[in-house]
C-alpha positions as a Markdown table, in Angstrom:
| # | Residue | x | y | z |
|---|---|---|---|---|
| 1 | Met | -63.5 | -34.5 | -54.0 |
| 2 | Pro | -59.7 | -34.3 | -53.2 |
| 3 | Ala | -58.1 | -31.0 | -51.9 |
| 4 | Leu | -55.8 | -30.5 | -54.9 |
| 5 | Ile | -59.1 | -30.5 | -57.3 |
| 6 | Arg | -61.1 | -28.2 | -55.5 |
| 7 | Ser | -62.3 | -24.9 | -57.2 |
| 8 | Lys | -62.8 | -22.7 | -53.8 |
| 9 | Pro | -60.4 | -22.9 | -50.7 |
| 10 | Val | -61.9 | -24.4 | -47.4 |
| 11 | Val | -59.5 | -22.4 | -45.1 |
| 12 | Ile | -58.8 | -18.3 | -46.2 |
| 13 | Leu | -55.9 | -17.0 | -44.2 |
| 14 | Asp | -55.2 | -13.2 | -44.2 |
| 15 | Pro | -53.8 | -10.6 | -42.0 |
| 16 | Glu | -56.8 | -9.8 | -40.1 |
| 17 | Ala | -58.8 | -13.6 | -39.8 |
| 18 | Val | -59.2 | -17.0 | -40.6 |
| 19 | Glu | -62.3 | -17.7 | -43.0 |
| 20 | Val | -63.8 | -21.3 | -42.5 |
| 21 | Arg | -66.2 | -22.3 | -45.3 |
| 22 | Ser | -68.3 | -25.3 | -44.7 |
| 23 | Ser | -71.9 | -26.0 | -45.8 |
| 24 | Ala | -73.0 | -27.0 | -42.5 |
| 25 | Phe | -72.7 | -23.6 | -41.1 |
| 26 | Gly | -71.7 | -21.2 | -44.5 |
| 27 | Arg | -68.9 | -18.5 | -44.2 |
| 28 | Val | -67.2 | -17.7 | -41.0 |
| 29 | Arg | -64.8 | -15.3 | -40.7 |
| 30 | Ile | -63.0 | -15.5 | -37.1 |
| 31 | Pro | -60.6 | -12.6 | -36.4 |
| 32 | Trp | -57.1 | -13.4 | -35.2 |
| 33 | Asn | -57.7 | -11.8 | -31.4 |
| 34 | Asp | -60.6 | -13.9 | -31.3 |
| 35 | Val | -59.0 | -17.2 | -31.7 |
| 36 | Asp | -58.3 | -19.0 | -28.2 |
| 37 | His | -56.7 | -22.1 | -29.6 |
| 38 | Leu | -56.4 | -24.6 | -31.9 |
| 39 | Val | -56.9 | -28.5 | -31.6 |
| 40 | Ile | -56.1 | -31.0 | -33.6 |
| 41 | Gly | -58.1 | -34.3 | -33.5 |
| 42 | Lys | -60.3 | -37.3 | -35.0 |
| 43 | Val | -63.9 | -36.8 | -35.7 |
| 44 | Phe | -66.0 | -40.0 | -36.7 |
| 45 | Gly | -62.9 | -41.2 | -37.8 |
| 46 | Gln | -61.3 | -38.0 | -40.0 |
| 47 | Arg | -58.4 | -36.2 | -38.9 |
| 48 | Met | -59.4 | -32.2 | -38.3 |
| 49 | Leu | -58.1 | -29.0 | -37.6 |
| 50 | Gly | -60.7 | -27.5 | -34.9 |
| 51 | Ile | -60.4 | -23.7 | -34.1 |
| 52 | Val | -61.6 | -22.4 | -30.9 |
| 53 | Pro | -63.1 | -19.1 | -30.3 |
| 54 | Lys | -62.5 | -17.1 | -27.0 |
| 55 | Asp | -66.2 | -16.4 | -26.4 |
| 56 | Ile | -67.7 | -19.2 | -28.0 |
| 57 | Glu | -71.3 | -18.1 | -27.1 |
| 58 | Ala | -71.2 | -15.0 | -28.6 |
| 59 | Trp | -70.0 | -16.7 | -31.9 |
| 60 | Leu | -72.6 | -19.3 | -32.1 |
| 61 | Ala | -74.8 | -16.4 | -31.3 |
| 62 | Thr | -74.0 | -15.1 | -34.4 |
| 63 | His | -75.2 | -18.6 | -36.5 |
| 64 | Ser | -79.0 | -19.6 | -37.3 |
| 65 | Pro | -80.5 | -21.9 | -34.7 |
| 66 | Ala | -79.7 | -25.2 | -36.7 |
| 67 | Ala | -76.4 | -24.4 | -37.3 |
| 68 | Arg | -76.0 | -23.7 | -33.5 |
| 69 | Val | -77.3 | -27.0 | -33.1 |
| 70 | Leu | -74.5 | -28.6 | -35.1 |
| 71 | Leu | -71.7 | -26.4 | -33.9 |
| 72 | Glu | -72.5 | -27.0 | -30.4 |
| 73 | Ala | -72.5 | -30.9 | -30.9 |
| 74 | Asn | -69.0 | -30.0 | -32.5 |
| 75 | Arg | -68.1 | -28.7 | -28.7 |
| 76 | Ala | -68.5 | -32.3 | -27.5 |
| 77 | Tyr | -65.0 | -33.2 | -29.6 |
| 78 | Gly | -63.2 | -29.9 | -28.7 |
| 79 | Ala | -64.1 | -27.3 | -30.8 |
| 80 | Pro | -67.5 | -25.5 | -32.6 |
| 81 | Tyr | -65.5 | -25.1 | -36.0 |
| 82 | Trp | -63.7 | -27.9 | -37.8 |
| 83 | Val | -62.4 | -28.8 | -40.9 |
| 84 | Ala | -61.2 | -32.2 | -42.4 |
| 85 | Glu | -57.7 | -32.6 | -43.3 |
| 86 | Ser | -59.3 | -34.6 | -46.2 |
| 87 | Thr | -60.2 | -31.1 | -47.6 |
| 88 | Leu | -56.6 | -29.4 | -47.2 |
| 89 | Pro | -53.8 | -29.4 | -49.5 |
| 90 | Gly | -51.7 | -30.5 | -46.7 |
| 91 | Thr | -52.0 | -31.6 | -43.2 |
| 92 | Cys | -53.7 | -29.9 | -40.1 |
| 93 | Glu | -50.6 | -29.6 | -38.3 |
| 94 | Glu | -49.4 | -27.7 | -41.6 |
| 95 | Leu | -52.4 | -25.5 | -41.8 |
| 96 | Ala | -51.5 | -24.7 | -37.7 |
| 97 | Ser | -48.5 | -23.8 | -38.4 |
| 98 | Leu | -49.5 | -21.3 | -41.2 |
| 99 | Met | -52.3 | -20.2 | -38.6 |
| 100 | Gln | -49.9 | -19.5 | -35.9 |
| 101 | Arg | -47.9 | -17.3 | -38.3 |
| 102 | Tyr | -50.9 | -14.9 | -37.8 |
| 103 | Arg | -51.6 | -15.2 | -33.9 |
| 104 | Pro | -49.3 | -17.8 | -32.2 |
| 105 | Val | -51.7 | -20.0 | -30.0 |
| 106 | Ala | -51.9 | -23.3 | -28.6 |
| 107 | Val | -52.2 | -26.0 | -30.9 |
| 108 | Ile | -54.0 | -28.9 | -28.3 |
| 109 | Gln | -53.5 | -32.7 | -30.0 |
| 110 | Leu | -56.5 | -34.9 | -29.0 |
């Protein structure tokens, strides 16, 4: 379903945190102070924006064992949390720019 007709946002930004909603691991809310950096790259041919928390192991521990397996696999591509550009109303770069307004972190292009 195109992002323009989705009824619920996939990413929510507010002054305290970034919230990512994904059917794979439910919702995750990462406080800005816990965000280490962002990654833009391709995963299985799709452009994606990745979020890398400072203490990845601590974040993985908050998920179910099944979700941890998926998030560990995601790490091989550069980040545990990925958002597909196809689910966004704009580009990965635009979302990264908006996120940097809340926390100016590095954006790594893969």
